[in-house]
N, C-alpha and C positions, 0 to 999 in steps of 0.2 A: 762325269758323267760317269764313271765307276762308280763311284760313290752311291746312283741311282739301287745298283745290285745289293745290295747291301741293309736290306729292312728289317724291320722288329719283328722278329715271330711270336705271332700273337696265342700259343698253345704249348704247352709242357709235356713235358715225358709223358709226364701221370694222366695229364687228359687225353694224349693220343690214345691210352690205354681206355680208358673209362670210354670216351668214344666209341674205337673199336667193341669194348664189352658192349655195351648197348646196340651196335650195332649189329654184332651177332646174334644177340637176345630176338631182337626183331627178325632178322631174316633167316635164324631157324624156324621160328612161330611161322614166319608166311611161305619158305620151302621147303617144310617137311611134310612132302608130300609123295605122291609116285605119278604122278603128273606134271611131267616137265614144260617149263614153255618155250617156242618154238627157239631152236636155237638160232638160226637165222634172223631174230627177231631183233634188229637195232634199235630199238626204242625203251632203253631201259628206264627203271626205276628211280635211278637217280642222274638225269644227262651230264654227260662227259663232255668237256670241251677235246676239242683233237686236231691237236696243231700237227701232228702226224697225218702223212699220206694214208688213205684209205685202207686197208689189207686185201687181198683181192678174196680172199674166202675165210671169214672167221666167225664163229659163232657167239652170241652176245654175253657182256658180263652176267645178267640175269640168270643165262644158262650155267655159268662157271659157280654162281652164287648157289643154286639149285644142286649141282652135283657133287657140290663142297660138301652144303650141305646135309646132306641124305648119303652121302658114303666115307664122310671123311670122319676124324676124328684129332685132336690136339697130337696126338701120338702120331699119325699117320707123315710118309714123307711121298709127295705127292710128285708126280713125271709127265710131263706133254714134250712127247718124243718129236712134233712139227710146232715147235714153239710158239710160230708167228708172231701176232703184236701180242703174247704174252697175256692173253685175257686169264687163262687159269693162273697162273702165277698170280697177277695182280689181286685175283680174289683169295686165291689163299695167303701172301703176305698177311691179307686184315685178320685172317681171322687166328694166326702166330702159329701159321700149319709150314712146316721146311717142305719147299717144294724145288724143283729144278726145271728147266727146258730145255731142249736141245732145236740147236734153226742149223740149217743149212746156209740160208742166205745172211750175208754177215750185214747185206741193209737192214735186213728186220731182228739181226744180234744188237745193233745199235738202236734202233726203233724201240725195242721191245725191252732194253734196258732203263733208256730213256723213259718211257711211259710208266716204268715203277716210281718213281721218284721224288720222293716225298718233300716237299721245300722246307730249308731248314735256313739257321744263320751260316752254318757252315756250306750249305750247297753255295749259299750267295757269294760268300766269300769266295770260295774256290772258282763260280764264273766268273767273278771280277778279273781274278788274277790270270788265268787262263784268256782275258781278252786283251789285257796287259803284254803278255806273250806275244800272242797271236797278231798284233796292229803292226802293220808297216809305217813307216812313215810318212808315206801318201794317204792313208787312210784306208788301205785296202788289207784282208787278209793272206799272210806269206802262206803261199803252196808251198814251199819250203818245212816251213813247220809244221804245217798240216798233216806232209807226210810222216814226217816222224811220228804225230800226234797218233794219227790214224793207226801207223804199223804196229806201236807200241801197243794199242787198243785190241785191234783184232790178232796181234799176235799172241798174246795172253788169252789163250779159247777157252779158259772156264775160267771166270770169276764172280765175286758175290758184286752184284751192283750198287753201287761206292757214293752214284750221287753226281755233283757237280760235272767230272769229266762227261760222264754219261749223258746228261741233258746238255752238256756244251756241242757233242759228238752229234746226237740228234739234233739240234739247231743246224747245224752246220751242213747236214744231207739234207733239212727243208729248202736251204737258203739255194744248195745248191740244182735243187730240183724245179725250184721257184726260177733261176736264169736260165736254164736250159730250156723252160718253156716248153712242155711235152701236148703234143696237139693227138687226139683221138681218133679212131675211125667207129664202127661199130661195135668193135670188142674193146669193152673199159678197159681189160689186163693187156692192152697192147700199146704202149705209149708211143708216138713216133718225136724222135728230137734231130735236131740238124749235130751230128757230132763233132764236125768240123769247128764248132764254136768254142773258144776259150772261155772257161769257166773261171771271173773274178768275180768276188763281192767283198762289200766297202762294211766295215765296221758298224756303221749304222745300221745296215740292214741285217745285220746277226744280231744285234742289241736289240732290235725289234723283233726279231723272232725270236730270243732266248725268254722277251718279257712274253711270249704268249707259251711257251714252253714252262716259266714258273706261273704262268696262271693256271695252267694240269696238272701242278707239280702240288698248287694250293688245292686242286682239288683232289687230287690222291690223298692229301693230309687231310685233310676233312671228312672224305670218305671212305676210300680205300688204306687208312695206314699204315705205315710198311712195323709191322712187328716183329717178325724173322726175313732179314734179306735172302730171295731167293738169286740160285744161281741160273744165268742164262749164259750158254754154250754154245759158240762155233761149231758143228760138226754134222755128222753124219747119223740118223737113227737106224742104217743096220749095220753100224758097229758099234754101237751104245757101251759104254765105259764109265760106267759109276762106282763112287764109290759108299754108296748106299743103296741096298736093293727098298723100290718103290712098292709100299702098300696100296697105292691106286694110280691108275694113269687115266689122265682125260684129256683128250685129243682130238682132232678133226685129220683125219690123213687127206694128203694131195688126191684131187679129183679123179676120175679117169673119164677127164672130158676135152684133153690137149689143151690145158688152161696151164702158162707158163708164169709159175711163181719169179722167177727169177727175171722175167723180160719184163715183169709188171712193176718192177724196182729199176727200170733199165736205166734214169738220169741218173741217178745213186751212184749205182755200179759204174756208170760211164765216168762219174767224176773221181771215185775213189781209184778207178784204174788208168787214170791220168795221172793224179797223182803219184801211182805206184804202192799203191795199199792195197790193191786186190787182183788178182790175175784175171785173163781176159775174159770178158763176159760168156762169151760160147763154151768156154772151158766149164762154166760155171751150170751154166745152160743143158750141157749134156752130163751133168752130174745128179740132177735134181731126179726125182722118182717122179715118174709120169712126162719123162722129158720127150718135146717133140720133134728131137734131133734125134732121129731114130733111123743107120742106116744096116748096116751087118751085125744085127744085134747077139751078142753071146746068148744073150737071153733064151733066145727061140731055141738054143741047143737044150731048155734045161726047162721043155714044157711038160714033159712025162713025171716031172716031182709032183705039180701042182695037184692038186684035187678037183676031182671029174667035172665039177662045173666052172671051173675055167680052162681046162682041158678044152671043154665044149665050144666054149663060147670064143677063145680063140679057133677054132676050127671053122666053126660058123662063121665067121667074118674073112678067113681066108679061104671061101669057097662064094662066098659074096659076089656077084657078078659086079659090083660098083667098080669103078676104076680106082689103083691104090689098095682094093682092099686086102689084097695076098702082099704085093710086092712093100706094102707102106704101114696101112692099119692095124694087121694082125701081129705086125713085130712092134708097134707099138703097144698096142695091149697084151702080150707077154714079156714085155719089156715092165708096164707098172705092177703086172700083177707077182711076177718070179721077185723083183723087189721088194713088195710089199709080204712076201713070203719071209723075206730073207729078215725085211724088219718084225715080224711079230716073232721067228725063232730069238732074235739076238733079242728081243722085249721078254719071250718067256722066262730067258738065261737071268735076267737085270730084275727080277720082281720076287716078291717072298710067293710064299709056298699058296696061301690063302688070298693073294691080293687081286683087286678088284679094280674093270676096265669099264670106263664110261668113253662109248666110240661116237662121234659124229658123220654119217657117213650119206652122200648125195648119189643117188643113182644118174645116169647117164643113158644116152640112146648112140649108136653107130648105124644110120641111114635110118632102116624099119627094124634092125635089131636094137631090143631092148637090154641093157648093159646093169644088169643087178647088182652093182658094187657092193651094198651094204651082203648081202646073199654070200656073194665071193670071197668078201674076207672076212665074215665068221664064219664059213665053212673051214677056212686058212686056223682060225681059233682055235675051234673044234677038236680040229686032227691033233692041235698043240696042247690039249686037255683042259682047253677053257671051256665053261658052262652058261648059257645062256639065263638070265635071270630074270631080264624084262626087256620088252623092245617098243618102239613107237614112233610113229610115222606121220608126218606131215608134206602137206601137199605142197610142191613150189611153181609160185606161179610163172618162173621165167628160169633160163637155163641159157648156158651157154650154146647150146645143139638147138635151140629156139629161136635165136638171131636169125640162123639160114632162111631167106624168104621161102625157100624151094620144102623147108621140112614138111609142112602139113600135106607133101605128096604124099609123103613115104613115111611119116608118123603117126597112129593112130590116135586117139584125140585124149588119149589115157595120159594122166599128169603123174609128171617124173616125182618120187618119192624123198623126201630127207629121212634120215634114219635116225633116231637115238638108240644102242644098242647097251644093254648092262649087262657083262660078264665076270663071274669068279672062277679065277684060278685053281684048278684041282689040286688039295694036296699030292694027289697019286700021281698027277704028272712028272712026265720026265724034265 
């Protein structure tokens, strides 16, 4: 049974380099343009098998390839401070460019690392060894072993993606999600589960999921081979601490739309909490930027430090006649904007003097007030010494705000925009 995971690896390292070089040449030819693909178009040129759950809001691999082809070279160090499903890192590793991702959600630290792994004999041997270690006499995976295994992975908060362990961890989380069988209402980012249910799964289930993971790692080997191993760190973008200054940032900040990124991975968080590997889900939810759990926010006291556009938006929401505008929604928006200002200050001190920044931002609505998130965040960056190089806008057909059946009563007919903004750090910026 274990022998089935130890397959023959069909491509040598030299072949990887040749394939990657050819891929880079072809992509550079096709992506060397100032007209980016729509970042949310999930139909990429090379179809990716996806055993992992769908990230709540990610840009496409095509977009990451475009950004790196147009704005990076092999001497760059690329940073994604909101790493999510590690799309930026997956693209950069195949160009041989060093990169790092920061992610607050431990579930996506594990999924992001697993998505980057390239198939090899070493990876398969490591998976076979982990299967032997984790298996109990009854054929179930031992929870005590999993507690120690995930504790070691998540305690080591910053490390290079290594292979079999990362793929194995991602497969376990996929099995846990399947076992908890979440159901969804109108909001696709809000899974509901039966928390009293005990989570147990067999070696057979895990083996089947690992086969899907290995199929994905085979796809990575063929299309996005790892020439330089990226780092995926468990951390907070508000307190960046990097060993090297980034020369290119490619990222999509959290939306100003009450999208709960931690809640969207509740099945996996519940499993990790059950085995003692992470803290309470609500503690994590309170920490995220754009948290929906807002009571007496300390950020409401810091409004005066925000740019004029942010202060005006908060004032408009606070005086809106709708229920909850002053008691909740103005605090929610203030919390988000203050958090993003802290991120940008931290980011500006951890990049090179002439760094570039490619940012994907989606606008949103509060009742009849359009929240131009792209303009609000850009204003913060301009105050910190960044300069706009280019900007592109894409119409968004659907959004979280459009899920409200009454939204047509208070929204005008204009569509929400998704914006790609390219900025450069001024050499004279403080």
